[in-house]
N, C-alpha and C positions, 0 to 999 in steps of 0.2 A: 427539485432545483439542482441536485447533484447530477441527475441524468441530463438536464439541459446544458449544464456547463461542459459535460463530457461530449455531448452531441456537437457543440460548436468548437470543440477542440481546445478549451482553455482550462479544463479541470486541473491538469498537472501544474499549471501556473497559479492556481488559486489557493489561498490559505483557507482551510476549512477548520473551524474550531467548534468542538461540541463539548458543552459542559453539562454533566448529568445532573441537572436540577439547579435551582437557585439557592437551595438551603437543604437542611435535613428534612425528613418526613414530618408531617404536621401533627401537632397534638391538640389542634383547635376543636377536634370532635369531642373532647372530654373523656372521662373515664368510661362512659357508657356509649359513646358515639352520639351523633346528632342527626336529626332528620332535616334540619334547616340550619346550615352553617351561618347564615346571616344573623341568627340569634347570638351565636358565639362572638361574631365580630362586633356586635353591639353590647357585649358584656352581659348577656342574659342566658344563663344555663338552661338546658332542656333536661327534663326528668325522664326516667325510664317509662313511667306511666304515660307520658305524652307520646313517646316514640312507639311503644308496643302495638297500639291499634293500627299503626301505619306501616308495619313491617313489610307487607306485601307490595307497598309502593316504592320501597327503597330500590334505587337503580333506575327508576322511571323518570319521566319528565315532571312528575308531580313532586319529586324530592330534590333537595339540595343537600344530600346526605354526606356524612364524613365519618371515616372509620374511627374507632376508639383509640385511646392513648396506647394501649398495649401493642397494637399493630404498628404505631409510629416507632415505639422502642424497638420492635423486632426489625423493622426496616432500617433502623439506624445502627444496628449491631455491627461491630462491637463497641461503637462509640456511645458515650453518655448523652442523654437529653435529646432535644428535638428542635424543630423550627421554632423561632422566636428566642431561643436560648443561645445568644451569641457567644457565651462564655466557653461552651464545650464543643468539641468537634462534631457531636451528633447534630448540632444545629447549624453547622457551617461547612463541614468538609465534604467535598464532592470530587469525583474523578473528572478528568478532562482529556479529550483526545484532540491532537493537532495534526493535520495532514497538509503537507506542502511538498509535493513530489519533486519539483524542479528547484526547490529552495533548500531542502534538507537532504544531506547525502546518505542518511541511514533511515531505516524504517523498522517498525515492529519492536522498538525498544521502549523501556520505561525510564522516566526521569523522576527523581525523588526530591529535588530542590523545592524549598518552600516558595509558593507563589500565591497571589490573591487575585480576585477578579479585576481589581484596579490595574493589573499588569497587562490586560488585553490591549488597550489602546497603545501604550508604549511599544508593545511587541509589533503591532501592525505598522506603526510609524517607522520603526527601525527597519522592518522588512522592506518597506516601500522607499526607504532612503529619504524620508521627510522629517523636517524638524518639528518640534512641538510648536503649536501656534502661540505666539506671544501677544498678538493683537488680532481681533476680528472686527471688521468694520469700525476701526478706530477705538474699540473697547479693549482695554488690557485684560488678558486672561490669567486666571489663577494657574500656577504651575501644575502640571500633571503629576500626581503623587505616586504612580506606580513605577515598577522596575521592569524593563523589557526582559522577556524570557529567552531571547534569541541566543544568548551565550550558552544555553544548555543544548542547543540543537545538535551540535557535533561533539559535545563532551559530556557524557553521562556522569562523570565524576567532578564536574566543575563545582567550585565552592559556591555556596549560596550568596546571592547579592541582596535579596529581599530578606533582610535579617530581623526586622522589627515590624510588627503589625498589631494595632489595637483593634478591639471588637466591642460594640455596645449596641444593645437593643432593649428597650423597655427597662433599663437599669441592669440587665444581665451584661456583665462585662468581662473582658479578658485581654491579655496581652501575650503576644508571642515574641520571643527574643532569643535568637541563636540556639534554637532547639528546645528552649524552655517555655512553658506556659504557666501563667498565674491567672486563675479564673474564679469568678463568683457568680452563682446563680441567684439572682435577686428575687424574681417572681416566677411563679409556676403558670405556664400558658393556659391551663384549663381552669384555673381559679379566677373567676371573672366577676365583675359588677360588685354589688354591695357585700357579697359573701367572700370576696377575696381577702386573704390575710397577707398584707404586704409589709415587710419589715422596713425600718429606716435604712437608708443606703449605708450609713456608717456602722450598722449592726450586721451587715452581710459577712458571711464566713468565706474566706478565700482559700483556694486549694492550689497546690504546686505540683507540676508534672515535668519530668524530663522526657519530652516527646521524641528525643533522638533515639531513645531505647524503648520508651513506653508510649508508642504512638496512639494507643487506644485510651490514654489517660485513665489508667486503672489503679495506679499506685500513687496515692497522695503523699507527697513528701513535705507538706507544710510544717508539720510538727518536728520533723528531723532537721529541716533546713530553714529556720525562721528568717535568717539574714538574707538568704536568696529570695525568699518570698517578699520581704520588705523591699529589696532592690527592684523587683519587677513591679510591685505596687507603685513605687515612686515613678518608674518608667511609664506606667499607664497614665499617671497624672500629667506627665510631660506631654505624651502623645495626645491625650484627650484635650489638653489645653491648646496644643498646636492645631488640632483639626476641628475645633469648635464643637466638641461633644458637650461641654458644659453650657448652661445648667442641664443636668440629666432629667429627662421627663419620663417617669416610670408608669405613666398612664397607658392604657391600650386603646379600647374602643373610642374613648373621648377624642383621641387624636385624629380620627376620621373627620370630625367636625371642626372646620377651620375656625369657627366663631369661638369655640372653647379652647382649641389647641394653641391659638396664637399664631397660626400659620397664615401668611398672606394668601389671599384668594383673588381670582380674576375680577370678580364683581364687588370687591371691597368698597364700601362707601355708597353703593347704589341701593336704593330702596324700591326701584321700579324698573321693570324690563318687559318689553313687548316682543312677541314672537309672531312670525308669519307662518301660514300653512306650508307644509312640506319640510319644515325644519325638524329633522329627526336625528337620533343618535347623539344627543347633546349630553356630554359627560356631566356628572353630578357637580364637579367643581368648576364648571364653566357657566353655570346658571345661578340665579339667586337661591340662597339657602333658606328654605321655608321651615326647617326643623326647629322646634322649640321656640316658636314665636308666632304671634298673631299675624295673619296675612289674608289677602284676598286674591282670588283667581277670577279674572273677568274675561269673557269672550264675546265677540261681536259675530253673529251668525245670521244667515238667511235660511229660513225653514220653508221648504216647498209645501204645496197643498197636500201632498200625500205623505207628509211627515218626514222626519229625518232620524237616522240612527247612527251610532258610532261614537268614537272617542274624540273629544275636543283637545285634551292634553292629558298625558300620563307620565309618571316618573317611577322608575323601578319596575317591578313585575310581580310574578306570582308569590315570591318569597318575602317581599316587603315593598311598599310603595303606596301611591295614591293615584286616583284618576278622576277627572271630571268628564262626564260622558252623557249620552242620551240613549235611553233604552225604552222600547215601546212608546217612543215619542215623548218621553218624560225626562226631564233633567235629573241627573243623579250624581252623587259623589261617593267614593269609597276610599277609606283609609285602611290599607292592608297591614295589620300588625303581625308580620312574620308568618302569614298564612295560618295563624292560630286563631286570631280574632279579626274579623272583617267588620268595620263600622261603616254604616250606610246613612246617608241623608238623601231622601228621594222625594221628589214632587209627586203629588197625586194626580195632577191634571197634565194633559199633553201641552207642549209648547205651542204658542200661537204661530200662525204662518207669517211669512214676511220677515222683515228686518227685526232681529230680537237681540237684546243685551241680556246675557246670563252671567251670574256671579256666584262664587262660593266664598263665604266669609268664615274665617276660623278665629275664635277668641281663645287664646292659649291661657290655661290656668296659671302657668308660671311656677317658679320655685325650684324646679329640677328638670334635667333632661328627660324626655320621655313622658312628661306629664300630659294629662288629657286637656280637653277643652270642649267648646260648643261650636257646632257647625251650622251654618245657615245658608240656604239657597235662595237667591233673589232673581226674579225674572222681570225685566223692564221696570226695575225699581221697587217691585212688590215682593215681600217675603212669601215663598211658596212652600218651604219646608225647613224644619229645624231638627237637630239631633245631637246626641251626646257622643263624643269620641273619648272613651275612657282612657285609652293609652295611645301614645304616638311613638313612632320610630325615633330614637334619640340621636344616633350618631351617623348612620350610613344606610341609604336605601338599598344599595346594591354594589357588588364588586364588579359587575359586568353589564348591567342593564342601564338604560339611559332615559332622558326625557325626550318625548316625541310629541309633536304638534300635529293634530288631525288624525292620529292613529296611535296604537300601541304596538311598536314594531317587534317586540320579542314576546316573552311569556306574558299573558294577560294579568293585570292587577286583580281583576275580579272575574268570576265565572259568568257574570252578567253579559259579557260579550266574548266572541270567539277570538282565537289567536290569529295573527297574520293580517293579510290585506282585508280580510272579511270584517275587521272592526273599524275600517276607515270611515270617517264621518261622511254621511251621504248628502248632507246639505252643503251650503256654501259657508265655509269658515273664513272669516275676513281677518281676524287677528285674535291673539290671546295675550293677556297682560297679567303679570304677577306684581303685586304691591306688598311690601313688608311694613309692619308697624314697628314702633320703637322698642317694644318689649322683647327681650331675648334672654339668653343665659350667658352673655358675655362676661358677667360678673365672676364666672368660674375660671376665666382666663387668668393665668398667673401674671403679675405685674411685669416681670422680666420678659415674658412672651409678648406682652402688649408693645413694649418698647422695640423688641426685635421686629415685630410685624410692621410697625410704623416706619422704622428705618429702612426696611426692605422695600418699601414703596417709594423711596425718595428718587 
């Protein structure tokens, strides 16, 4: 992109902003590393015994590996903590480079003023001479909360203007104010699921740092200066109230699943959705949420005389997901539990030729996220196979793979079919429909989150 801008002669008029990361190095790999990070995102720790037999696959397409915590700390040196820990600079602080040759009279200089990523938009608006938008298509806009950085361009010694900034993520919280930081690490990133030890928010221990001289946050002054700590704690409450931080939700993996998290979702209130062939790359939060509830997946297909093969519908991929497909002419379903356990329901007889209705029915055990259930395959109204699904993916199928109709576009959910175009359904797929039953785990949604979600849909 830079080369293209240079080639057309506009590079020197272009503001280029490079931020070295969106947070500190990640500790989601756990103390021992992980072979499949999706387990971590779902709050399921991996053991060394699980990983060791797969060492030779790390770094290959067969792995979704993540480095151990020790490497995260090393990469965040000299700062404390890691990604997810918004309290300390190890989780938040990154370098930034800004280039604007015809707009800044100096180059190659450093600027030490405090700024936050929310300052990018105000900086661009001021550079372009544009006001903040107060209304878009008749809808009043919230004020932009950042502070433009342009005042630092020509004056390395200019006084800070972004003097106060709160931080919060999963209950880890902090406040920056005029060179001081008050911070508390509430939960540890690699302590997940039922094994996590999470204190009450009111029991968290706060630390105090003078980052104007102790920029690495290494000398905790909380015991020496309790009044200063209390002043900043009160300021956090003010800023957090102003910017809708409360109520603080200190869950992790659960928040991926909108039904549990209390987050509005695109298909909220719908229990049925029909898809047409060719619809691919459908994001997980744009389609019906089949996790933790009974549901059925129905497809109308035409099977040629020489049989058909391939995927009818798939969601997720090699590292977690599910697929309804045809293999060796027979209807099959696979629920991939983090590539550790693959649960199959397969018909023993080939599909009949001509117009055929096929369906997978899942009867969820209920009670908790990730519980199992019973799977049934039905062809033209007749049961052709039944099977037990002992475990299901509780919160998120993938961070980057999607739902695809008529094929599995990225990594395959099951080794029963190949990757890429080779798994495209060879018969005529007319439509696929997903229907949800009434049972789910929405009882785990906090009451205040329910009200927030309902009001957000008004």
